[in-house]
SEMI-370499 format. One record per residue (C-alpha): z, y, x. Coordinates in nm, 2 decimals. Example, Ala and Ser with C-alpha at 12.3 -4.5 7.8 and 13.67 -1.06 7.14 Angstrom:
<pts>
PT     pz     py     px
PT   0.78  -0.45   1.23
PT   0.71  -0.11   1.37
</pts>
This chain:
<pts>
PT     pz     py     px
PT  -1.92  -1.85  -2.06
PT  -1.80  -1.77  -2.41
PT  -1.63  -1.44  -2.49
PT  -1.33  -1.61  -2.65
PT  -0.99  -1.46  -2.59
PT  -0.78  -1.61  -2.31
PT  -0.61  -1.93  -2.42
PT  -0.25  -1.87  -2.52
PT  -0.16  -2.23  -2.44
PT  -0.24  -2.18  -2.07
PT  -0.06  -1.85  -2.04
PT   0.32  -1.87  -2.01
PT   0.50  -1.68  -2.29
PT   0.73  -1.44  -2.10
PT   0.98  -1.19  -2.23
PT   1.04  -0.86  -2.05
PT   1.37  -0.98  -1.93
PT   1.23  -1.31  -1.79
PT   0.95  -1.12  -1.61
PT   1.22  -0.90  -1.45
PT   1.41  -1.20  -1.34
PT   1.11  -1.35  -1.17
PT   1.04  -1.02  -0.99
PT   1.41  -0.99  -0.89
PT   1.42  -1.35  -0.76
PT   1.12  -1.27  -0.53
PT   1.29  -0.97  -0.37
PT   1.44  -0.99  -0.02
PT   1.79  -0.92  -0.14
PT   1.97  -0.89   0.19
PT   1.98  -0.59   0.42
PT   2.05  -0.74   0.76
PT   1.91  -0.45   0.96
PT   1.94  -0.08   0.92
PT   1.68   0.11   0.72
PT   1.63   0.49   0.75
PT   1.47   0.52   0.41
PT   1.74   0.32   0.24
PT   2.00   0.54   0.40
PT   1.80   0.85   0.30
PT   1.81   0.75  -0.07
PT   2.19   0.70  -0.04
PT   2.23   1.06   0.09
PT   2.27   0.96   0.46
PT   2.03   1.12   0.70
PT   2.02   0.88   0.99
PT   1.80   1.06   1.23
PT   1.92   0.84   1.51
PT   1.72   0.55   1.36
PT   1.40   0.75   1.42
PT   1.47   0.97   1.72
PT   1.39   0.94   2.00
PT   1.05   0.82   1.88
PT   1.01   0.44   1.97
PT   0.72   0.36   2.21
PT   0.51   0.05   2.27
PT   0.54  -0.13   2.61
PT   0.29  -0.04   2.88
PT   0.13  -0.39   2.85
PT   0.09  -0.36   2.47
PT  -0.06  -0.01   2.51
PT  -0.30  -0.12   2.78
PT  -0.42  -0.41   2.58
PT  -0.45  -0.20   2.27
PT  -0.64   0.08   2.44
PT  -0.89  -0.16   2.60
PT  -0.97  -0.31   2.26
PT  -1.00   0.03   2.10
PT  -1.26   0.13   2.36
PT  -1.47  -0.17   2.28
PT  -1.43  -0.13   1.91
PT  -1.53   0.24   1.93
PT  -1.85   0.14   2.11
PT  -1.92  -0.12   1.85
PT  -1.86   0.13   1.56
PT  -2.09   0.39   1.72
PT  -2.38   0.15   1.81
PT  -2.37  -0.14   1.56
PT  -2.23  -0.01   1.23
PT  -2.45   0.20   1.00
PT  -2.24   0.31   0.71
PT  -2.54   0.45   0.52
PT  -2.70   0.10   0.53
PT  -2.39  -0.06   0.39
PT  -2.37   0.20   0.12
PT  -2.74   0.16   0.03
PT  -2.74  -0.22   0.03
PT  -2.39  -0.27  -0.10
PT  -2.33  -0.53   0.16
PT  -2.21  -0.55   0.52
PT  -2.49  -0.70   0.73
PT  -2.41  -1.05   0.85
PT  -2.49  -0.94   1.21
PT  -2.22  -0.68   1.19
PT  -1.96  -0.94   1.07
PT  -2.07  -1.18   1.35
PT  -2.04  -0.90   1.60
PT  -1.69  -0.83   1.48
PT  -1.60  -1.19   1.52
PT  -1.73  -1.20   1.87
PT  -1.53  -0.89   1.95
PT  -1.21  -1.05   1.83
PT  -1.16  -0.81   1.54
PT  -1.07  -1.09   1.30
PT  -0.79  -1.20   1.53
PT  -0.63  -0.86   1.61
PT  -0.29  -0.96   1.47
PT  -0.31  -1.33   1.58
PT  -0.12  -1.44   1.89
PT  -0.32  -1.50   2.20
PT  -0.21  -1.86   2.21
PT  -0.41  -1.92   1.90
PT  -0.72  -1.73   2.03
PT  -0.63  -1.39   1.89
PT  -0.59  -1.06   2.05
PT  -0.22  -1.03   1.99
PT  -0.23  -0.65   1.92
PT   0.09  -0.48   1.81
PT   0.11  -0.33   1.46
PT   0.06   0.02   1.61
PT  -0.27  -0.07   1.77
PT  -0.39  -0.29   1.48
PT  -0.35   0.01   1.26
PT  -0.52   0.24   1.51
PT  -0.81  -0.01   1.51
PT  -0.82  -0.01   1.12
PT  -0.83   0.37   1.12
PT  -1.12   0.37   1.37
PT  -1.33   0.10   1.20
PT  -1.24   0.23   0.85
PT  -1.38   0.57   0.95
PT  -1.71   0.40   1.04
PT  -1.71   0.20   0.71
PT  -1.42   0.18   0.47
PT  -1.57  -0.15   0.34
PT  -1.53  -0.31   0.69
PT  -1.18  -0.17   0.71
PT  -1.10  -0.35   0.38
PT  -1.27  -0.67   0.50
PT  -1.06  -0.69   0.82
PT  -0.74  -0.57   0.65
PT  -0.76  -0.82   0.36
PT  -0.83  -1.10   0.61
PT  -0.53  -1.05   0.84
PT  -0.28  -0.82   0.66
PT  -0.25  -1.03   0.34
PT  -0.49  -1.32   0.40
PT  -0.41  -1.65   0.58
PT  -0.29  -1.52   0.92
PT   0.01  -1.31   0.81
PT   0.18  -1.56   0.57
PT   0.13  -1.84   0.82
PT   0.28  -1.63   1.10
PT   0.59  -1.57   0.89
PT   0.63  -1.89   0.69
PT   0.38  -2.15   0.81
PT   0.46  -2.48   0.99
PT   0.36  -2.53   1.35
PT   0.09  -2.77   1.23
PT  -0.05  -2.52   0.99
PT  -0.05  -2.25   1.26
PT  -0.23  -2.49   1.50
PT  -0.48  -2.58   1.24
PT  -0.57  -2.25   1.08
PT  -0.49  -1.96   1.31
PT  -0.76  -2.04   1.57
PT  -1.02  -2.05   1.30
PT  -0.90  -1.72   1.15
PT  -0.90  -1.56   1.50
PT  -1.27  -1.62   1.57
PT  -1.48  -1.79   1.30
PT  -1.33  -1.80   0.95
PT  -1.27  -1.52   0.70
PT  -0.97  -1.54   0.47
PT  -0.87  -1.40   0.13
PT  -0.56  -1.36  -0.08
PT  -0.57  -1.47  -0.44
PT  -0.29  -1.37  -0.68
PT  -0.43  -1.15  -0.96
PT  -0.57  -1.31  -1.27
PT  -0.78  -1.16  -1.56
PT  -0.46  -1.10  -1.76
PT  -0.21  -1.09  -1.48
PT  -0.16  -0.79  -1.24
PT   0.18  -0.67  -1.15
PT   0.36  -0.92  -1.38
PT   0.33  -1.25  -1.19
PT   0.58  -1.42  -1.43
PT   0.27  -1.47  -1.65
PT   0.07  -1.64  -1.38
PT  -0.14  -1.92  -1.54
PT  -0.31  -2.09  -1.25
PT  -0.14  -2.42  -1.21
PT  -0.09  -2.66  -0.91
PT   0.01  -3.00  -1.05
PT   0.15  -3.25  -0.80
PT  -0.05  -3.57  -0.77
PT   0.05  -3.81  -0.49
PT   0.01  -3.63  -0.16
PT  -0.19  -3.36  -0.32
PT  -0.17  -3.07  -0.57
PT  -0.45  -3.02  -0.83
PT  -0.53  -2.65  -0.89
PT  -0.67  -2.52  -1.21
PT  -0.72  -2.15  -1.31
PT  -0.91  -1.83  -1.26
PT  -0.84  -1.55  -1.00
PT  -0.98  -1.20  -1.03
PT  -1.05  -0.93  -0.77
PT  -1.04  -1.17  -0.48
PT  -1.12  -0.93  -0.19
PT  -1.32  -1.13   0.07
PT  -1.33  -1.41  -0.18
PT  -1.71  -1.41  -0.20
PT  -1.75  -1.48   0.18
PT  -1.41  -1.64   0.26
PT  -1.37  -1.97   0.43
PT  -1.00  -2.00   0.37
PT  -0.79  -1.88   0.08
PT  -0.42  -1.81   0.02
PT  -0.38  -1.91  -0.35
PT  -0.07  -1.84  -0.56
PT  -0.03  -2.10  -0.84
PT   0.24  -2.22  -1.07
PT   0.38  -2.57  -1.00
PT   0.53  -2.73  -1.31
PT   0.89  -2.83  -1.28
PT   0.93  -3.21  -1.28
PT   1.13  -3.49  -1.12
PT   1.13  -3.43  -0.74
PT   0.96  -3.09  -0.78
PT   1.15  -2.76  -0.81
PT   0.84  -2.59  -0.94
PT   0.76  -2.22  -0.97
PT   0.50  -1.99  -0.82
PT   0.39  -2.14  -0.49
PT   0.15  -2.05  -0.20
PT  -0.12  -2.27  -0.07
PT  -0.39  -2.26   0.20
PT  -0.71  -2.37   0.03
PT  -1.05  -2.45   0.19
PT  -1.30  -2.24   0.00
PT  -1.56  -2.52   0.03
PT  -1.34  -2.76  -0.16
PT  -1.50  -2.94  -0.46
PT  -1.42  -2.76  -0.79
PT  -1.42  -2.40  -0.65
PT  -1.68  -2.16  -0.79
PT  -1.72  -1.79  -0.71
PT  -1.85  -1.69  -1.05
PT  -1.91  -1.32  -0.99
PT  -1.94  -1.07  -0.71
PT  -1.77  -0.76  -0.85
PT  -1.91  -0.41  -0.80
PT  -1.70  -0.09  -0.79
PT  -1.73   0.29  -0.78
PT  -1.65   0.28  -0.41
PT  -1.63   0.03  -0.12
PT  -1.98  -0.09  -0.21
PT  -1.98  -0.34   0.07
PT  -1.66  -0.51  -0.06
PT  -1.70  -0.89  -0.10
PT  -1.48  -0.91  -0.40
PT  -1.52  -1.17  -0.67
PT  -1.40  -1.39  -0.95
PT  -1.30  -1.74  -0.84
PT  -1.25  -2.04  -1.06
PT  -1.05  -2.35  -0.97
PT  -1.12  -2.67  -1.16
PT  -0.94  -2.99  -1.05
PT  -0.93  -2.87  -0.69
PT  -0.73  -3.11  -0.47
PT  -0.52  -2.94  -0.20
PT  -0.31  -3.15   0.04
PT   0.06  -3.10   0.01
PT   0.06  -3.03   0.39
PT  -0.13  -2.70   0.30
PT   0.15  -2.57   0.09
PT   0.31  -2.26   0.26
PT   0.69  -2.28   0.24
PT   0.87  -2.46  -0.04
PT   0.78  -2.47  -0.40
PT   0.88  -2.16  -0.59
PT   0.87  -1.94  -0.28
PT   0.52  -1.80  -0.34
PT   0.61  -1.45  -0.47
PT   0.88  -1.41  -0.19
PT   0.61  -1.50   0.06
PT   0.37  -1.25  -0.09
PT   0.62  -0.97  -0.10
PT   0.74  -1.03   0.25
PT   0.39  -1.05   0.38
PT   0.32  -0.71   0.22
PT   0.62  -0.55   0.39
PT   0.41  -0.48   0.70
PT   0.07  -0.57   0.54
PT   0.09  -0.25   0.33
PT   0.07  -0.04   0.65
PT  -0.31  -0.12   0.67
PT  -0.39   0.11   0.38
PT  -0.22   0.42   0.52
PT  -0.39   0.34   0.85
PT  -0.73   0.38   0.69
PT  -0.60   0.69   0.50
PT  -0.51   0.85   0.83
PT  -0.86   0.77   0.95
PT  -1.00   0.94   0.64
PT  -0.78   1.24   0.69
PT  -0.90   1.29   1.05
PT  -1.26   1.27   0.94
PT  -1.20   1.51   0.65
PT  -1.04   1.76   0.90
PT  -1.34   1.73   1.14
PT  -1.60   1.79   0.86
PT  -1.39   2.07   0.71
PT  -1.36   2.25   1.05
PT  -1.73   2.21   1.14
PT  -1.87   2.31   0.80
PT  -1.63   2.59   0.72
PT  -1.70   2.75   1.05
PT  -2.08   2.73   1.01
PT  -2.10   2.83   0.64
PT  -2.07   3.21   0.59
PT  -1.99   3.39   0.27
PT  -1.95   3.77   0.23
PT  -1.99   3.83   0.60
PT  -1.75   3.58   0.75
PT  -1.71   3.20   0.78
PT  -1.57   3.05   0.46
PT  -1.27   2.91   0.66
PT  -1.15   3.27   0.69
PT  -1.13   3.32   0.32
PT  -0.78   3.24   0.21
PT  -0.88   3.02  -0.09
PT  -1.07   2.79   0.15
PT  -0.84   2.83   0.45
PT  -0.53   2.70   0.25
PT  -0.72   2.38   0.18
PT  -0.80   2.33   0.55
PT  -0.44   2.40   0.64
PT  -0.33   2.14   0.39
PT  -0.57   1.88   0.53
PT  -0.47   1.95   0.89
PT  -0.09   1.95   0.83
PT  -0.10   1.64   0.60
PT  -0.32   1.44   0.85
PT  -0.06   1.51   1.12
PT   0.22   1.40   0.89
PT   0.05   1.08   0.77
PT  -0.02   0.98   1.13
PT   0.34   1.05   1.21
PT   0.46   0.83   0.92
PT   0.22   0.55   1.01
PT   0.29   0.54   1.38
PT   0.66   0.56   1.34
PT   0.67   0.29   1.07
PT   0.44   0.07   1.28
PT   0.64   0.11   1.60
PT   0.96   0.02   1.41
PT   0.78  -0.29   1.27
PT   0.69  -0.39   1.63
PT   1.04  -0.34   1.76
PT   1.19  -0.53   1.46
PT   1.52  -0.34   1.50
PT   1.50  -0.18   1.15
PT   1.42  -0.31   0.80
PT   1.11  -0.12   0.71
PT   1.03  -0.26   0.37
PT   1.09   0.08   0.20
PT   0.93   0.28   0.49
PT   0.61   0.07   0.46
PT   0.60   0.11   0.09
PT   0.65   0.48   0.12
PT   0.38   0.50   0.38
PT   0.14   0.32   0.14
PT   0.24   0.53  -0.16
PT   0.23   0.86   0.02
PT  -0.08   0.79   0.23
PT  -0.29   0.68  -0.06
PT  -0.20   0.98  -0.28
PT  -0.24   1.24   0.00
PT  -0.56   1.10   0.14
PT  -0.71   1.12  -0.21
PT  -0.61   1.48  -0.23
PT  -0.75   1.56   0.11
PT  -1.08   1.40   0.03
PT  -1.09   1.59  -0.30
PT  -1.03   1.92  -0.12
PT  -1.30   1.84   0.13
PT  -1.55   1.79  -0.16
PT  -1.44   2.13  -0.29
PT  -1.48   2.30   0.05
PT  -1.83   2.16   0.07
PT  -1.91   2.28  -0.28
PT  -2.24   2.15  -0.42
PT  -2.30   1.97  -0.10
PT  -1.97   1.78  -0.14
PT  -2.10   1.64  -0.48
PT  -2.44   1.56  -0.33
PT  -2.49   1.21  -0.18
PT  -2.55   1.18   0.19
PT  -2.89   1.02   0.13
PT  -3.00   1.32  -0.08
PT  -2.87   1.56   0.19
PT  -3.07   1.37   0.45
PT  -3.38   1.36   0.24
PT  -3.39   1.74   0.22
PT  -3.32   1.80   0.58
PT  -2.94   1.86   0.61
PT  -2.67   1.67   0.78
PT  -2.59   1.35   0.58
PT  -2.22   1.41   0.52
PT  -2.08   1.14   0.28
PT  -1.80   1.35   0.13
PT  -1.85   1.22  -0.22
PT  -1.85   0.86  -0.08
PT  -1.52   0.90   0.09
PT  -1.37   1.03  -0.23
PT  -1.50   0.72  -0.42
PT  -1.39   0.48  -0.14
PT  -1.04   0.62  -0.12
PT  -0.97   0.60  -0.49
PT  -0.89   0.23  -0.48
PT  -0.60   0.28  -0.24
PT  -0.39   0.42  -0.52
PT  -0.43   0.08  -0.69
PT  -0.47  -0.17  -0.40
PT  -0.17  -0.38  -0.30
PT   0.05  -0.22  -0.57
PT  -0.06   0.08  -0.78
PT   0.12   0.41  -0.74
PT   0.31   0.34  -1.06
PT   0.42   0.00  -0.94
PT   0.51   0.13  -0.60
PT   0.73   0.39  -0.77
PT   0.92   0.12  -0.95
PT   0.94  -0.11  -0.65
PT   1.07   0.16  -0.42
PT   1.31   0.28  -0.69
PT   1.45  -0.07  -0.72
PT   1.52  -0.08  -0.35
PT   1.66   0.27  -0.35
PT   1.93   0.19  -0.61
PT   2.01  -0.15  -0.46
PT   2.34  -0.04  -0.33
PT   2.44   0.09  -0.67
PT   2.33  -0.22  -0.85
PT   2.51  -0.44  -0.60
PT   2.85  -0.28  -0.69
PT   2.80  -0.17  -1.04
PT   2.51  -0.37  -1.18
PT   2.73  -0.60  -1.39
PT   2.86  -0.29  -1.58
PT   2.53  -0.23  -1.74
PT   2.42  -0.59  -1.78
PT   2.45  -0.69  -2.14
PT   2.47  -1.06  -2.06
PT   2.78  -1.02  -1.84
PT   3.13  -1.11  -1.97
PT   3.42  -0.86  -2.00
PT   3.58  -1.01  -1.70
PT   3.26  -0.97  -1.50
PT   3.24  -0.61  -1.61
PT   3.60  -0.54  -1.52
PT   3.55  -0.69  -1.17
PT   3.24  -0.48  -1.13
PT   3.43  -0.17  -1.24
PT   3.69  -0.22  -0.98
PT   3.43  -0.27  -0.71
PT   3.24   0.03  -0.82
PT   3.55   0.24  -0.81
PT   3.62   0.16  -0.45
PT   3.26   0.22  -0.35
PT   3.22   0.55  -0.52
PT   3.56   0.68  -0.41
PT   3.44   0.65  -0.05
PT   3.07   0.75  -0.11
PT   3.07   1.04  -0.35
PT   3.29   1.28  -0.13
PT   3.04   1.24   0.15
PT   2.76   1.39  -0.06
PT   2.94   1.73  -0.08
PT   2.88   1.86   0.27
PT   2.69   1.76   0.58
PT   2.51   1.87   0.90
PT   2.24   2.04   0.69
PT   2.49   2.32   0.62
PT   2.56   2.38   0.99
PT   2.33   2.66   1.13
PT   2.30   2.50   1.48
PT   2.25   2.14   1.37
PT   1.95   1.95   1.51
PT   1.91   2.21   1.78
PT   1.70   1.98   1.99
PT   1.42   2.06   1.75
PT   1.42   2.43   1.84
PT   1.32   2.43   2.21
PT   1.25   2.76   2.38
PT   0.90   2.89   2.32
PT   0.83   2.67   2.01
PT   0.86   2.72   1.64
PT   1.19   2.61   1.49
PT   1.18   2.27   1.33
PT   1.56   2.23   1.31
PT   1.58   2.42   0.98
PT   1.34   2.16   0.83
PT   1.57   1.87   0.93
PT   1.87   2.06   0.79
PT   1.66   2.09   0.46
PT   1.60   1.71   0.47
PT   1.97   1.64   0.52
PT   2.08   1.86   0.24
PT   1.82   1.73   0.00
PT   1.89   1.37   0.09
PT   2.25   1.43  -0.04
PT   2.11   1.61  -0.34
PT   1.88   1.32  -0.41
PT   2.16   1.07  -0.40
PT   2.37   1.29  -0.63
PT   2.08   1.32  -0.88
PT   2.04   0.94  -0.87
PT   2.41   0.88  -0.94
PT   2.41   1.13  -1.22
PT   2.11   0.97  -1.38
PT   2.27   0.62  -1.36
PT   2.59   0.75  -1.51
PT   2.39   0.92  -1.79
PT   2.14   0.65  -1.88
PT   2.31   0.33  -1.74
PT   2.12   0.03  -1.87
PT   1.83   0.25  -1.99
PT   1.77   0.38  -1.63
PT   1.49   0.12  -1.57
PT   1.30   0.27  -1.87
PT   1.30   0.62  -1.72
PT   0.99   0.57  -1.51
PT   0.90   0.94  -1.49
PT   1.24   1.02  -1.34
PT   1.23   0.73  -1.10
PT   0.88   0.82  -0.99
PT   1.00   1.18  -0.90
PT   1.30   1.04  -0.72
PT   1.07   0.82  -0.50
PT   0.83   1.11  -0.44
PT   1.11   1.33  -0.32
PT   1.22   1.05  -0.08
PT   0.86   1.02   0.04
PT   0.84   1.39   0.12
PT   1.17   1.38   0.30
PT   1.06   1.08   0.50
PT   0.73   1.24   0.59
PT   0.91   1.56   0.70
PT   1.14   1.36   0.92
PT   0.85   1.17   1.08
PT   0.65   1.48   1.14
PT   0.94   1.65   1.32
PT   1.01   1.35   1.53
PT   0.65   1.31   1.63
PT   0.62   1.68   1.72
PT   0.92   1.65   1.95
PT   0.79   1.33   2.10
PT   0.45   1.50   2.18
PT   0.64   1.80   2.32
PT   0.85   1.59   2.56
PT   0.54   1.39   2.67
PT   0.34   1.71   2.74
PT   0.07   1.61   2.50
PT  -0.03   1.90   2.26
PT   0.34   1.97   2.20
PT   0.30   2.33   2.10
PT   0.02   2.25   1.86
PT   0.22   1.96   1.72
PT   0.52   2.18   1.65
PT   0.29   2.42   1.46
PT   0.14   2.15   1.25
PT   0.48   2.00   1.17
PT   0.61   2.34   1.08
PT   0.32   2.40   0.84
PT   0.35   2.05   0.68
PT   0.73   2.09   0.63
PT   0.69   2.43   0.46
PT   0.43   2.28   0.23
PT   0.64   1.97   0.16
PT   0.95   2.19   0.09
PT   0.77   2.36  -0.20
PT   0.67   2.02  -0.34
PT   1.03   1.89  -0.30
PT   1.17   2.19  -0.49
PT   0.92   2.14  -0.77
PT   1.00   1.77  -0.80
PT   1.38   1.84  -0.82
PT   1.31   2.09  -1.09
PT   1.11   1.84  -1.28
PT   1.38   1.58  -1.27
PT   1.56   1.75  -1.56
PT   1.29   1.99  -1.69
PT   0.99   1.78  -1.80
PT   0.80   1.66  -2.11
PT   0.89   1.29  -2.07
PT   1.05   1.26  -2.42
PT   0.77   1.46  -2.59
PT   0.51   1.25  -2.41
PT   0.66   0.93  -2.54
PT   0.63   1.06  -2.90
PT   0.27   1.15  -2.84
PT   0.20   0.80  -2.69
PT   0.34   0.63  -3.00
PT   0.12   0.85  -3.22
PT  -0.19   0.77  -3.01
PT  -0.12   0.39  -3.04
PT  -0.05   0.41  -3.41
PT  -0.37   0.59  -3.48
PT  -0.21   0.92  -3.58
PT  -0.45   1.12  -3.36
PT  -0.76   0.90  -3.41
PT  -0.93   1.19  -3.58
PT  -0.93   1.36  -3.23
PT  -1.17   1.10  -3.10
PT  -1.45   1.20  -3.35
PT  -1.76   1.37  -3.24
PT  -1.86   1.14  -2.95
PT  -2.03   0.81  -2.89
PT  -1.88   0.52  -2.69
PT  -2.13   0.39  -2.43
PT  -1.91   0.11  -2.32
PT  -2.06  -0.15  -2.54
PT  -1.90  -0.47  -2.69
PT  -1.71  -0.76  -2.54
PT  -1.35  -0.85  -2.49
PT  -1.11  -0.62  -2.30
PT  -1.00  -0.91  -2.09
PT  -1.23  -1.19  -1.99
PT  -1.17  -1.55  -2.09
PT  -0.96  -1.73  -1.82
PT  -0.92  -2.07  -2.00
PT  -0.91  -2.35  -1.73
PT  -1.20  -2.58  -1.71
PT  -1.53  -2.65  -1.53
PT  -1.74  -2.35  -1.44
PT  -2.06  -2.28  -1.63
PT  -2.19  -2.02  -1.39
PT  -2.37  -2.03  -1.06
PT  -2.16  -2.03  -0.74
PT  -2.22  -1.71  -0.55
PT  -2.00  -1.80  -0.26
PT  -2.17  -1.69   0.06
PT  -1.99  -1.80   0.38
PT  -2.11  -1.62   0.69
PT  -2.17  -1.85   0.98
</pts>
């Protein structure tokens, strides 16, 4: 195809304010259930929402453990990660075996032929299979965390469930198609259209980075329905048969990691989709996508937990065998501190994941912020753990597993796990977007009562009414941020049982700093008002503090749970204590950087870079990237490329 720029006529012209309105309209705006994380950002430490640790039912646990045993055997005997890495493809026989095992129907109800696993055991399964091959973990996750099964479970009609869920449980692979060549986290500019035509919609457009799209049988496609008589219009979700006439998979994309990922570029040209395949009403597509991700995001931290466990195993075995200066390298403080970080962080990540997953299963709490924090924190910390493992391994960490094997050493794919994990900081909401998404939810209570005060489009009467409401809210809320249980020496005494290290002090730290976090947020809103949304560095640090406090809480609750059940309680307390001490240092640093940072200076430098002021600094190198457009042409029309769609049957 030509290298012409994307057609401006097919791309909606959207202002920043309009883009924000679209994103805001897609949010779940009601809080009908309690949320630990929401309360935390408001300065209220609701430990009662987490402790005692919720537990799965005996029946759910038995079903889950039975499947995990089968899956472990399959991973150990049927999956060869080295082959997938070498060939950049998951063998068809492996995918067929996973289908027979029921792995594609883990989250699908048994009445539709699925396994009906809980979120807890689904995530345990992803951690297990992801440790065998991250590409397979991504395949299964994209299929049922964001692909056809989850949105249909939440929003599908009974007819849609009866039609598609049995296929997804055993035979068909699904994919989720939202991103476009020039549209990432700004869906207001979505260009793919779905034009009503009788009892059908006609789809036209191009979708990028369609995970599973190369092999998918069913697609969830987000497209814009034009507003017309009898049609509300807006971004809408559809289930689309991938074999439909007019669909072309134009490219199988290749990446630095996840080499077995079946990710592509998909073009739709005059593709007819029955109106009966529309998920929910017109205009509800983004809300469906975001709601699906509330629990769907937990699949990524699940695989991050699996990666942490593997990193810990390799770090322990290698650093005990490798000697330097007369003793194992693990006993040298410079290496030992890295091992301690990996061990403590793995414990905390699993605590965050299991707690969030069990709360999702119980459905007593609203976990949209908890799931987002788990994704954000898990992806960032797993990357750091893998990086530390490479450092611990030294030159062998940088060397490929195949090269190690060829010269007679254990084929440890440390550099591969680093490459494979890197995408998690981008998948399903980049770290930067997650910061903004969580920050928006964290300040929701403030915007609900005082938002009109900083909205330039509101009238004076609206502002006056908002001022009165804000006065009432803050008169009650602010005094509660002055003192709390965190200042009482004996508070949370249950977490200092006889014979164990003391975790109660860490919970008092969380309580005090939750109030400090809320005060900092209020001060920033008072200082910047309408400009608050532009202070992305500040908002990111606020969210990172909340993530650390949430992880500390989860680690302590998990340690106490393991103590009371007699399962490694003493060791769990030690790991939780180590993690909390590490996290407290990070929290203190983040608080300091709220007000002492280089944000203003950085903005000046960025303007200079963009204007060419520092272009002289780029001299002395050559650019190997070649020519071509920065963004590929996505003009609607028939495909001029070979269809590389490869369904697995």
